[in-house]
Steps between C-alpha positions, in 0.01 A plus 500: 500500500782442739436267792663426829664843513503501875589161620455415862811352654285275717381316198856425395594401853220253506667324206813449691462523878841375612595861610170615630654568840667812360261756614480753791246307706710194510840647535395747776403191703220694687766744626723248693815671626856425407746343741694784664859528627433749778249327729681247704605423860784310656484381858729289719271243629770353737801699544842327576482420873856600585511811292409863601174594320377853465140389430292457191340853524834672466629259227180549300530871515855491368470228240531638140490190286505121502655278231406143540652210312263212533601182312291453185716282282401149380722226400435267204535142431577401140505184298562448135298212369534399134621850426200666679591728788262442796519751788339524836526796735586438867536699824833659546542338836549815705277740684787715633562862385603846611338835559664836495359789710594866462483705812543870572644532847496815717732652764396245772661235267249244605521305182871509466541372861243227435665377178852520668381317814344226281836468309689494833285227646603281212864540611615801715792716422670462835484128576359337184223355721193401288148454641315193413309496168164471686567835660609691189233398247170690446171481312363766278192571295462699178144600414397648171183717488257646260413867488218444760774363738369147492751226492529319173817297554691387811853358515609346837882461507633246752847470660622834385861585564695816429747452219616867430430779752579761233774756503358724771817484711695659214329837424648725236587814705599842370518859614275645235147432354357288776352168387267243664718230619224306681407301191576136529418193303502176681457147373341207671467134402217269576487115483140463407197714413131439492272689252132591555294643205226729614219685324457248217 
């Protein structure tokens, strides 16, 4: 008479439990949500003092995307001792980076005027006069949220400066098929950032 026609997988798993985490209950993680790319906020905590500023409310309403480049690289020290390679990771030595922000401006041109004024305060077209650094630097904050709109990660960027105001002063104009020429991508540098982990 045949035996063990219907083996229970649980019995086999008990013999080798190295992969026992592969099951729905474990992998669903009690329905924890994924990190999302669409729930975030950028705010200028301290605008550049000498620069025209249209306000955070307007800028937030016209911000389409942010593209941060926070430094994450590590250096490495290496020594070869008796033909064995010994390595030790070290900090890269920089906390500076950049952030690109995509805006969609409207007919009041508030964002284009703001970006151009910031560029101009770093060296104006007419007289090449530049305002002092302390008057043209800003501070910004990028906040990542979960789907309940609770902050889960906060980046504070210090000593932000405009490095590329975008190509908004050079729209592609034509007589047919009107296009939106209010889209502008600006790039800002920062000298240091602070990171706060939330919701852990």
